[in-house]
C-alpha positions in Angstrom: -1.3 13.9 -2.6 -2.9 14.8 -5.9 -6.2 13.2 -4.9 -6.2 14.8 -1.5 -5.4 18.3 -2.8 -7.9 18.1 -5.7 -10.7 16.8 -3.5 -10.0 19.6 -1.0 -10.2 22.1 -3.9 -13.5 20.6 -5.0 -15.0 20.8 -1.6 -14.1 24.5 -1.4 -15.6 25.1 -4.9 -18.8 23.5 -3.6 -19.0 26.2 -1.0 -17.4 24.8 2.1 -14.8 27.3 3.3 -13.6 25.7 6.5 -11.6 22.7 5.0 -8.0 21.6 5.4 -5.9 18.9 3.9 -3.9 17.1 6.7 -0.9 14.9 6.0 0.7 12.8 8.7 4.4 13.2 9.4 5.7 14.4 6.1 5.4 14.8 2.3 7.4 12.4 0.1 9.9 13.8 -2.4 7.7 12.6 -5.3 4.7 14.6 -3.9 6.3 17.9 -2.9 5.9 19.7 -6.2 2.2 18.7 -6.2 1.8 20.0 -2.6 3.4 23.4 -3.6 1.1 23.6 -6.6 -1.9 23.0 -4.4 -0.9 25.7 -1.9 -0.5 28.1 -4.8 -4.1 27.3 -5.7 -5.3 28.1 -2.2 -5.5 24.5 -0.8 -4.4 24.5 2.9 -2.0 21.6 3.1 -0.9 21.0 6.7 1.8 18.5 7.7 1.1 17.1 11.1 4.1 15.9 13.1 4.5 14.7 16.6 3.7 17.6 18.9 1.9 19.6 16.2 -1.3 21.4 17.3 -4.3 20.7 15.1 -8.0 21.6 15.4 -10.3 19.0 16.9 -14.1 18.5 16.7 -14.5 18.2 12.9 -18.0 17.6 11.6 -16.6 15.4 8.8 -13.3 13.7 8.1 -12.7 12.4 4.6 -10.0 9.8 4.4 -8.4 9.5 0.9 -6.2 6.6 -0.1 -6.2 5.2 3.5 -6.6 1.5 3.9 -5.8 1.4 7.6 -6.0 4.0 10.4 -2.5 3.1 11.4 -1.3 4.8 8.2 -2.5 8.1 9.8 0.0 7.8 12.6 -0.4 10.8 15.0 -3.7 11.7 13.2 -5.3 8.4 14.2 -6.6 9.7 17.6 -8.0 12.8 15.9 -10.0 10.7 13.3 -11.2 8.3 16.0 -12.2 10.8 18.6 -12.4 14.2 16.9 -14.5 13.4 13.8 -18.3 13.3 14.0 -18.6 11.4 10.7 -16.1 9.7 8.5 -16.0 9.0 4.7 -13.5 6.8 2.9 -12.5 7.3 -0.7 -10.0 4.6 -1.8 -9.1 2.0 -4.4 -7.6 -0.7 -2.1 -9.3 -4.0 -1.9 -8.6 -4.7 1.8 -9.8 -2.2 4.5 -9.8 -1.9 8.2 -11.3 1.6 8.5 -14.8 2.0 10.0 -16.8 4.8 8.4 -20.3 6.0 7.8 -19.8 6.1 4.0 -17.4 4.4 1.7 -16.5 5.0 -1.9 -14.1 2.1 -2.4 -13.5 0.8 -5.9 -10.7 -1.7 -6.3 -11.1 -1.6 -10.1 -9.8 2.0 -10.1 -6.1 2.4 -10.7 -5.7 5.0 -8.0 -7.4 7.5 -5.7 -6.5 10.1 -8.3 -8.6 8.3 -10.9 -11.6 8.1 -8.4 -11.3 11.8 -7.6 -11.2 12.7 -11.3 -14.3 10.7 -11.9 -16.1 12.4 -9.0 -15.2 15.8 -10.4 -16.6 14.9 -13.8 -19.8 13.4 -12.2 -20.4 16.4 -10.0 -19.6 18.9 -12.7 -16.9 20.6 -10.6 -14.5 22.5 -12.8 -10.9 22.0 -11.7 -7.9 23.9 -13.1 -5.5 22.3 -15.6 -2.7 22.2 -13.1 -4.7 19.9 -10.8 -5.8 17.7 -13.7 -2.1 17.3 -14.5 -1.5 16.4 -10.9 -4.2 13.7 -11.0 -2.7 12.4 -14.2 0.7 12.3 -12.4 -1.0 10.3 -9.6 -2.3 7.7 -12.1 1.0 7.5 -13.9 2.8 7.0 -10.5 0.4 4.4 -9.2 0.3 2.3 -12.4 4.1 2.6 -12.8 3.7 4.4 -16.1 0.7 2.3 -17.2 2.3 -1.1 -16.6 -0.9 -2.0 -14.7 -3.7 -0.6 -16.7 -7.4 -1.1 -17.7 -9.5 0.4 -20.5 -11.2 2.6 -17.9 -7.9 4.1 -16.8 -6.8 4.7 -20.3 -10.1 6.4 -21.0 -9.7 8.7 -18.0 -6.1 9.5 -18.9 -7.3 10.4 -22.5 -10.1 12.6 -21.1 -7.6 14.4 -18.9 -5.5 15.2 -22.0 -8.6 16.4 -23.8 -9.2 18.7 -20.8 -5.8 20.3 -21.4 -3.4 18.3 -19.3 0.1 18.1 -20.7 1.6 14.6 -20.2 5.2 15.8 -20.0 4.3 18.3 -17.3 2.5 15.5 -15.4 5.6 13.3 -15.6 7.8 16.2 -14.3 5.6 16.7 -11.2 6.8 13.4 -9.7 10.2 13.2 -11.3 12.9 14.0 -8.7 16.7 13.3 -8.6 17.4 10.2 -6.6 19.1 11.4 -3.4 22.3 9.7 -2.1 20.5 8.2 0.9 17.9 6.6 -1.4 20.7 4.9 -3.3 22.2 3.7 -0.1 18.9 2.4 1.1 18.6 0.3 -2.1 22.1 -1.1 -1.6 21.3 -2.0 2.0 18.1 -3.6 0.8 20.1 -5.9 -1.5 22.7 -6.7 1.0 20.2 -7.6 3.7 17.7 -9.5 1.7 16.9 -13.3 1.9 15.5 -15.2 -1.0 13.1 -18.1 -1.1 11.4 -20.4 -3.6 7.8 -21.4 -3.2 5.9 -24.0 -5.1 2.4 -23.1 -6.2 0.4 -25.4 -8.5 3.6 -26.8 -10.0 5.0 -23.3 -10.6 8.1 -21.9 -8.9 7.5 -18.5 -7.3 10.5 -16.5 -6.0 10.0 -14.5 -2.8 12.3 -11.9 -1.2 12.4 -10.6 2.3 14.5 -7.5 3.3 14.7 -4.7 5.9 15.5 -1.0 5.4 15.1 2.2 7.4 13.3 4.1 4.6 12.2 3.8 1.0 10.5 0.4 1.5 8.5 0.6 -1.7 11.6 1.5 -3.7 13.4 -1.5 -2.1 10.5 -3.8 -2.9 10.4 -2.7 -6.5 14.1 -3.1 -6.8 13.8 -6.7 -5.6 11.1 -7.4 -8.3 13.3 -5.8 -10.9 16.1 -8.3 -10.4 13.8 -11.3 -10.8 11.7 -11.9 -7.7 8.0 -12.4 -8.0 7.0 -11.2 -4.5 8.9 -8.9 -2.2 8.3 -8.1 1.5 10.2 -5.2 3.1 10.2 -4.5 6.8 11.0 -1.2 8.6 10.7 0.0 12.2 8.2 2.9 12.7 9.4 4.9 15.7 6.2 7.0 15.7 3.8 4.1 15.9 6.3 1.9 17.9 5.6 -0.8 15.5 7.0 -2.5 12.4 5.7 -1.7 8.9 5.8 -4.3 6.2 5.3 -3.3 2.6 4.7 -5.8 -0.2 4.9 -5.7 -3.9 4.3 -8.5 -6.5 4.4 -9.0 -10.2 0.8 -8.6 -11.4 1.1 -11.3 -14.0 2.3 -13.9 -11.5 -0.5 -13.0 -9.0 -3.1 -13.2 -11.8 -1.8 -16.5 -13.1 -1.7 -18.1 -9.6 -4.9 -16.6 -8.4 -3.6 -15.6 -5.0 -4.0 -12.4 -2.9 -0.9 -11.4 -1.0 -2.8 -9.5 1.7 -5.6 -11.9 2.5 -3.4 -15.0 2.0 -0.3 -13.9 3.9 -0.4 -10.4 5.5 -3.8 -10.8 7.1 -2.5 -14.0 8.9 0.5 -12.0 10.1 -1.7 -9.2 11.4 -3.9 -11.8 13.2 -0.8 -13.2 15.0 0.9 -9.9 15.9 -1.9 -7.4 15.9 -2.1 -4.3 13.9 -3.8 -3.5 10.6 -3.3 -2.8 7.0 -4.7 -3.1 3.5 -3.9 -3.1 -0.2 -4.4 -4.9 -3.5 -3.6 -8.4 -4.5 -0.1 -7.2 -5.6 0.7 -4.1 -3.6 -0.1 -2.9 0.0 1.2 -2.6 3.5 0.5 -3.5 7.1 1.5 -2.2 10.5 2.5 -5.0 13.0 2.3 -4.5 16.8 5.9 -5.4 17.5 9.0 -3.2 17.9 11.4 -5.7 16.3 12.0 -6.2 12.6 13.7 -9.5 13.4 10.7 -10.8 15.3 8.3 -9.7 12.6 10.6 -11.2 9.9 10.7 -14.6 11.7 7.0 -14.6 12.1 6.5 -13.7 8.4 8.7 -16.6 7.4 6.7 -19.0 9.7 3.5 -17.7 8.0 5.0 -18.3 4.6 5.9 -21.9 5.6 2.3 -22.4 6.8 0.9 -21.1 3.5 3.3 -22.9 1.1 4.2 -25.9 3.4 7.0 -28.1 2.1 7.2 -26.2 -1.1 8.8 -23.3 0.6 12.7 -23.3 0.8 15.4 -20.7 1.2 17.8 -20.0 -1.7 21.4 -20.5 -0.9 24.4 -19.6 -3.0 28.1 -19.2 -2.1 29.2 -15.6 -1.7 32.0 -14.3 -4.0 35.5 -14.6 -2.5 34.2 -16.2 0.7 
């Protein structure tokens, strides 16, 4: 949201008046304060839901932080049929989006970092509030600088030099955890299955679970209790498909030299259809099936193909059984 809003503001500052920021389906809790901030600064943020009326026939559509058109949900037909030209600005390594121009840099921590660098390069002055929003985007995507490079730290320092307040940036994405999010995490734990894979004489622990919402939160929770890789499935009623989100410990992925998307998710997409994208350690895919059970079974078969005899399920007796 920070990258989208700031880039829209930049385009307006460069003299293009007829520009809108479109968001499919809804704005997450962590992004709502940033969306309100952007509206206060004159950025037209429109949430497009099923049945919403939107303009068609755009001269140019700029896709920010979009690795697959399936992520756009009901906006996908508009982008495919209603845009004369398409530009992609993103930091994901894997892409399935066709466009006339791409600014894709997997070395960037986030789309927020890319947009900030663009603003500096173009000499577009953006207000302190939006710089704080971009810093919040970097903090969120790096999980408070757990995944960081010298480049990211330099950009964060430059934002502070431009007047951003770190505490205000933190507050932009800090929201109380709602009751249903807590319930989703509990369901995630109750439903999950654990596996051990053998890679180059190392044990890697893999989790698979299913939730109705908060897939990323569920995946991060599984990592926090000791898993190295987590896959979380959810049914997407809008797309009539299954969404699978993955997260992995960066140190494990680096040590083993594997890429979760290309090594596992791409094979699953090839079998079931769909699309997706992401980094070695974080990303998502949309699978052309309506059943999480079917998708989960196919994912397990794919993991068996990848890890062969070194892939086994963990089994422990349940308390008081």
